[in-house]
N, C-alpha and C positions, 0 to 999 in steps of 0.2 A: 904635496898632496897629489894623489893619483886619482885619475878618473875612475869612478866606481860603476859597476853594472847596476842599472836601474832596476829596482824590484818591479814585479808585475803590477803591484798596486800603484807604485809611483808612476810607472809608465802609463797606466790607465788614467791617472789624474792629469798627467801632462797632456795626453791626447785629448781628454775631455775639455781641458782649459783652452787648448788651441782650437778645438772644433767649434767652440762658441763664437770665435771670431770669423769663421768661414761662412756665416750666414749673411746674405746681402742685407744691408740696413742695420746691422748689429750696432747697438749703442747710439751715441750721438757725437757729432763732430763740431768742434768750434773752429771754423775756418778763419783764415786771415793771415796777416803779416805780423810784423813785430809789435804793432800797436794793440793787438788783441789782448784781452784780459779775461779772467774767469767769468764765464756766463755771458760773454759778449761775442759778437761776430763782427769781423772787420773786412777790409778789402781783400781781394784775392791775392795769394802770395805770388812772388815773382817766378818761382820755379816749382815743379812738382816736388812734394816731399811731405813727410809727416813726422811729428814728434809727440811724445807723451812724457809726463813726469808727475811725481806726487806733489810738486809745488809749481805754481804757474810760471814764475820767472825762469825756471830751468827749461821748461818746454819752449818758452818764447825765445830764449837764447839759442836753443838748438835749431829752431825754425829760422832764425836770422842767419845762423851759420850756413844753412842750406841755401838761403837766398844769396849769400855772398860767394857761392860756388863751392862750398865745402861738401863733403860726402857724409854718409851716415856715421863714420868713425869720428870725423871732426865734430859733427853735431852732438854725438853722444858724449864725447870728452868735454865739450863746452857745458852740456847739461850737468854732468857730474861735478865740475868745478863750481858751477853756480849753486848747486844744491849744498855744497860745503859752506856756502855763505848764507843761504836763505833757509836751509833746513838742517843745521848742524846737529840737531838732536838725533838724527838718523843717518846723516851723510857727511859728517865732518871730515876734514883732512886727517884727523887722527884715526879714522876707521879704515875699512877696506870693503871688498866685495868681489863680484865676479860678473862676467859678461858672456853672452852667446854672440858670436861674430860670424856673419856670412856676407862677405864682400866679394864682388867680381874681381878678376885680375885686370891688369892694365889694358887688355884688349876687350874688356867687357864680358868675358866668359865667366859663367857661374862657377863658383868654387865650393868645396865642401865646407860646412860650418866648423868652427873651432870654439873652444871654451878658453877664456882668459881668466885666470884665477889670481887674485891679489888680496888674500885674506889679511885682516888685521890680526897678526899672529901673536903667539906668546913670546915674551922676551926670554933671554937666556936665563935670567934669574928673577924670580918674583920677590924682589927684596923691598919694594916700596910699601908704604903704609896704605896706599890706594893703587894697587898694581894696574898698569895700563898696557894696552896692546901696542904692538909695533905699527906705527902709521904706514898705511899702504895705498890709500886712495889716490894720491897724486901720482905715485909711481905707476900704478896700474893704468890710470887714464893717459899718462904720457906714453906708456908702452903701446897702448891701443892706437893713439894718434900717430906715433912714430912708424908703426908697421903699416897702417892702412890709410892714414889721412893724406889729404892733398894740399891743405893750407899750411902756412907756417905755424909751427907749434905754438908760438906766442899768441896767435889769434884766438885759440880756444880758451886761453886763460884771461884775456882782456875783459870779457863780460863779467866774470866773477870778481876780478880786481876792482872794477868800477863799482859794482854793487856793494862791495865791502866798505866802500866809503859812505854808504848810507842807502838803505832800502826799507820800504814799509814792511813791518812784520806781517806775515801771511797768516790766514786762519789756520793753516796746517801747523805752523810753528807755535802759534798761541795755544792751540790744543795741547801740544806737547808740553809747553811751559806750565799749563794748568795742572797737568799730571804730576810734574816734578815738584812744583810749588816752592816752598822756602828752602828745600834741601839744596837746590842749585845755587841759591843766593848766599849760602854759607861759605862759598869759595870767593875770596875778594876779586880775583881776576874774572871769574864768571859773573859775579854780581855787577861788576862795572860794565859788562856788555848787556846782560839780560835784565838787570834790575838797577839801572843807573841812578834812579831817584828813590831807591828803597822799595819799589813795587815792580813786579814783573811786567814787562812790556806787553801791552794789549795789541790786538790787530790794528794795523795802520800806523802804529808808532814807528819812529825812525830807528832802525837797527844800525848802529855805527860800529865798525870793527877795524880800526886803523892798524892794529898790529897784524891782523889777518891779511889786510890789504898789502902790508909790507912783505909778508911771507909769500903771498901770491906774486908780488912783483919780483921777488927773488927767483921764484920758479919760472916766471915768464922770461926773465933775462938769462938765467943760467941753466934752465932745465932741471933735471933731477939733482944736479950738483948743488942747486940752490936750497936744498933741504937735507939731502941724504948723504952728503960727503963733506970732508974737510971741516973747516971751522963752522960751517952752517950746521952740520950734524952735531958737532961738539956743543955748540950753543943751544941747540934744541934739546939735547940730552940733559944738559945742565938745568935748563928751564923746566923740563919735565920732571926732573928729580926734585925741584922745589915744590912741585905739586904732588909729590909722593908716588911718582910713576914707577921708579925703579928701572928706567930704561938706560941703555948704554948706546954710544954712537955706533958701536959694532953691531948692535941689533938692527940698526937702519941699513947697514951694508949687506946683511945676510938674508933679510926677508924680501926676496925678489919675486916679482910677478912671473907667471909662466903660462904658456899656451899648451893646451892638451886637447885630446879628443873629447867631445861632449858625449853624453848618453844619447843614443839613437833608438827610436821606436817607430814603427810603421802602422798605419791604419788605412788599408786599401791603397789608393794611388798616392797618398800623402805620407811624407816622412817628417817626423818632429825631432829636433835637436833640443836637448834640455841640459841644464846645469847638473853636475854630479849631485846625486841625492844626499841630503843632509840627514843625519841620524836625529830624530826628534827627541827632545828632552822635556822634562816637566816645566821648564821655564824657557820661553823663546824670546830672544831679543827683538827690539824694534827694528824694522827694515824700511827701506825706501827704494824706488825704482825709477828708471827712465829708459826710453828707447827712441830710435830714429830710423826712418826709412828714406832712402834717396831715390833719385830719378832713374838710376841704373839697377834698381832692385837690391842694392846693398842695404843691409840691416844690422843694427847693433842693439841688443837689449841687455840691460844691466840691473842688478840688484845689489844694494850696499847696506852696510850696517855699522853701528858703533858698539856692537855687542851688548848694548844696554841702552835704554833711552837716555840721551845725553852722556853716554859713556860713563866715565868715572865721576862726571859732574864737575871736573876741574879743568882749567885752562892752563897750559904751560905759559907762564908769564913772559910777556914780550913777544910772543909768537902768534897769539890769537887762536892757536890750535886747541880745540876741545879734545881732550884725550879719551880715546875709546877704552872700554874696560877690557882687561885681559880675558881672553876666551876661557870659558869653563870646560874642563876636560869632559868629553862625551856629549857636549851640547853645542855643536856648530850652528851657526846662524842658518835659519831656514830660507836660503836664497832661492828664489824661483823665477826662472825666465825660460821661455821656449821660442823657437823659430820653426815654422812649418813651411815646407816647400814641396814642389812636385819632383817627378823622376828626373826631369831635365834641369833641375836646380832653380826653377822659377819661384820667387817669393810668393807666399800665400797669406801668411799671418805671423804675428808675433804677440806674445802676451808676457806680462810680468805680474807676479803676485807678491803683495807686501802686507804688513800688518804688525801687530804686537800681540804676543801670546799665541798666535796662529796666523796662517795665511788667510787674511780676511778681505782683501781688496784685490781687484784685477784690473789692469789697464791693458788696452789692446789696440793694434792696428790690423785691419783686415782688408785683403784685396782678393775677393773670390775669383776675379778674372786674371789674377797674376800680375806681377811686375818684374820686368817690363812687359808692356802690351795691354794690360787691363787696368790702367790707372783710373779710368772712369768708375770702376767698381769699388774703389777704396773708401773705407770709412775708418774712423778711430774713435775710441771712447776712453774717458777717464772715469774710474769707478765713482758713481754718484754718492757713495758712502764716505768718500774722501774729499780732499780739497785741492786735487790736482787739476791738470789741464791736458787735453788732447787738442792738437792744432795741426792744420795742414790743408792740402788741396793741390790744385794745379792752376 
């Protein structure tokens, strides 16, 4: 995929979305440490930093990674892995996505933003009875962390692996389960996870995914080799084939994430970097997002998708991975994320837009005074029409 030139209309929308976050006091902030939950305020965090996500546990995991000395890349990677557990309807390991990354160098100097693209792409052959996309989420998150993170790679997978052992169903996941209804339960492997007693899990029920926990353990111990190479890739391809995916182990080896230049637009003294524009189609897949800002002004904002709500609706047996739907030609996912900064590279704001059918929700982190330097001016918001969380402070 090549970075495309943003159309004038798309550039205007990106600037308008980013500009909303530059107003002091925009939105609301749920401050606190790892014990904070949706709609609650907890004690001040250990270090400065912010995180947003469309599901609360993902934002909490990112915030905790910042408290442990991680940077925005570490925190965003952790949030993405947690979403694969807590919101697999939109962010499963079987899917993919893209990020805007603006991290300082090792001396703390501001650097230009880059786009990291890891789409859940089409396999070499659409031979299955329920064609699936090539899984790319884990590979993209590990590429992000490997290039920019400061913590051991395993540390950004641990929170997700633990939650796969059991986590309460969030309102966000229950909402998606209600949309899918009995269709999801028609797959035995998916039914065992999401409707273990014959009825779809409600908010607060214990979501247990032991096979997914084992896959995450493999990724934690072996890195990308734990899913995308050798016997692990062969076993996953065989399991996916049982679910009608039509995937080959070679598909996993060839669908690689890559860094490229983002779209750039200017509005006065501010510059906005955004993801390459997607071509809208009549049917838009469900998406989710997450972002993180660290004490050095490093920021990562990502949007991810399964190319359909719950992807194909089938889990590759024994892996816990819900398979994303094969992408439809001419209908790329409407992934929306922006980072706004000043002429000297100082962070000012980041926004992500997600939804189903259209971009309908926006999460944001705003620092009108800039970071570093203006930390006291920062606020964050999770869209009130969703069930996500914004958390942070100093």
